[in-house]
C-alpha positions in Angstrom: -10.1 -8.2 7.8 -12.5 -8.5 5.2 -13.5 -5.7 2.8 -16.9 -5.5 0.9 -18.5 -3.5 -1.5 -22.7 -3.9 -0.8 -24.6 -2.3 -3.8 -28.2 -2.2 -5.2 -28.2 -2.6 -9.0 -26.3 -4.8 -11.1 -23.4 -4.0 -13.4 -23.8 -5.4 -16.9 -21.2 -7.1 -18.7 -18.8 -4.9 -20.0 -15.5 -2.5 -19.4 -17.2 -0.6 -16.5 -17.5 -4.5 -14.6 -14.6 -5.6 -15.9 -12.7 -1.9 -14.6 -13.8 -3.2 -10.8 -12.9 -6.9 -11.2 -9.4 -6.0 -12.1 -9.0 -3.2 -9.3 -10.2 -5.8 -6.7 -8.2 -8.3 -8.0 -5.4 -5.8 -8.0 -6.1 -5.4 -4.4 -6.6 -8.9 -3.4 -3.1 -9.6 -4.3 -1.6 -6.5 -2.4 -4.0 -6.7 0.3 -3.4 -10.2 1.6 0.0 -9.5 3.1 -1.7 -6.9 5.0 -4.5 -8.8 7.1 -7.0 -7.5 4.4 -9.0 -9.9 2.7 -12.0 -10.2 0.5 -12.4 -7.5 -1.6 -15.9 -8.8 -3.0 -19.2 -7.2 -4.5 -22.2 -8.1 -3.3 -25.5 -7.0 -5.9 -28.9 -6.6 -4.4 -31.9 -6.2 -6.5 -33.4 -2.5 -7.2 -36.8 -2.3 -5.8 -40.1 -2.0 -7.9 -42.0 -0.2 -5.4 -44.2 2.6 -6.2 -42.4 6.1 -4.7 -38.7 7.0 -4.0 -39.5 6.4 -0.1 -40.6 3.2 -0.4 -38.5 1.9 -2.9 -35.5 3.3 -0.5 -36.8 1.7 2.6 -37.0 -1.4 1.2 -33.7 -1.8 -0.2 -32.4 -0.4 3.3 -34.2 -3.5 4.8 -32.7 -5.7 1.7 -29.0 -4.5 2.4 -29.5 -4.6 5.9 -30.1 -8.2 6.0 -26.7 -8.7 4.1 -24.4 -6.8 6.4 -22.0 -9.3 8.3 -21.3 -6.9 10.9 -17.9 -5.0 11.6 -17.7 -1.0 9.9 -20.3 0.0 7.8 -20.0 3.3 5.7 -22.4 4.4 3.3 -21.5 6.3 0.2 -23.6 9.2 -0.6 -22.4 12.7 -2.0 -23.6 14.3 1.2 -20.7 12.9 2.7 -17.3 13.4 4.1 -14.8 14.0 1.5 -11.3 12.2 2.4 -7.6 11.8 1.1 -6.9 8.9 -0.2 -3.7 8.9 2.4 -6.7 9.6 5.3 -9.1 6.6 3.9 -6.0 4.1 3.7 -4.5 5.4 7.5 -8.9 5.0 8.7 -8.8 1.1 7.2 -5.5 0.9 8.3 -7.0 1.5 12.2 -9.9 -0.4 11.7 -8.1 -3.5 10.8 -5.6 -2.7 13.7 -8.5 -2.2 16.0 -9.6 -5.9 15.1 -12.7 -5.0 12.8 -13.6 -8.1 11.5 -15.4 -6.4 8.3 -15.9 -3.1 6.3 -18.8 -2.7 3.9 -19.1 -0.3 1.3 -22.9 0.1 0.6 -23.8 1.9 -2.4 -27.5 2.4 -2.9 -30.3 2.6 -5.8 -31.0 5.1 -8.3 -32.5 7.7 -5.4 -30.0 6.6 -3.4 -29.9 5.3 0.3 -32.1 5.6 2.5 -31.7 8.5 5.3 -32.1 6.4 8.1 -29.4 3.6 6.8 -26.9 6.5 6.6 -27.7 8.0 9.6 -27.2 4.4 11.1 -23.7 4.0 9.1 -20.2 4.7 11.1 -19.2 6.5 8.1 -20.9 8.7 5.1 -18.2 8.7 2.5 -18.9 11.4 -0.6 -16.5 11.2 -3.7 -18.2 14.4 -4.6 -20.7 17.0 -3.7 -22.0 15.8 -7.8 -24.2 12.8 -8.5 -22.4 10.5 -9.8 -24.0 6.8 -11.6 -23.4 3.8 -9.2 -21.4 2.3 -12.1 -18.7 4.6 -11.9 -18.8 5.0 -8.0 -18.5 1.9 -8.0 -14.9 2.1 -10.3 -13.8 4.8 -7.9 -14.6 3.0 -5.0 -12.1 -0.5 -6.2 -9.2 2.1 -7.1 -9.3 3.8 -3.6 -9.8 0.2 -2.1 -6.8 -0.9 -4.8 -4.7 2.5 -3.8 -5.3 1.7 0.4 -3.3 -1.3 -0.2 -0.7 0.2 -2.2 -0.3 2.9 0.4 -0.4 0.6 3.8 2.6 -1.5 1.7 4.4 1.1 0.7 4.6 0.6 -2.9 4.7 3.3 -5.3 1.7 3.2 -7.4 0.4 6.1 -4.9 2.3 9.3 -6.0 2.3 12.4 -3.7 
C-alpha cells in the first residue's frame, strides 16, 4: 500500500523539510518489508483567490485532481484524535484489506474546504489547537515512521 502526503503550500529548504525527509526515509526503510511503500510528499501551490471560501474551494479542486484513489485522510483540528497504536492498527488493516493507497491531506493557511473534509474517509486531528502546516507535516511524518516500527515490532515506540 502506498502512503502519500498531499499538502497545500511549499516548505522552504531548512530544518523542517530535513526533519520530514528524515522521518519519511526511515519509514521507507522500515515499511518496505511490511508492504508499505511511497512515503512521499506532493506539494500544491496555495490559491490566490480573494476570499477564504474561494481559496479553500479552489485548493479542494486541485487536491481532488491529485488523489490516487484509496483511503483519504483529511488533517483538521476538528478531526478524531487517536493513539499511535490505534493509528498503526488502522493502517495495517487498510493494507491487509488490499487498499492501494492512503493519502493524508494537509490544507493551506485557511484549512480544508468543508466539502472535501466531509468526503474524506477519515478526519484526523493531532490536537484541537491549530498548527502550522510545516509542523503538521513533521508530526505526521514521525507518526508514519512510528507506525512502521509498531507494525514491525521495533523498539522505537515504547508504551
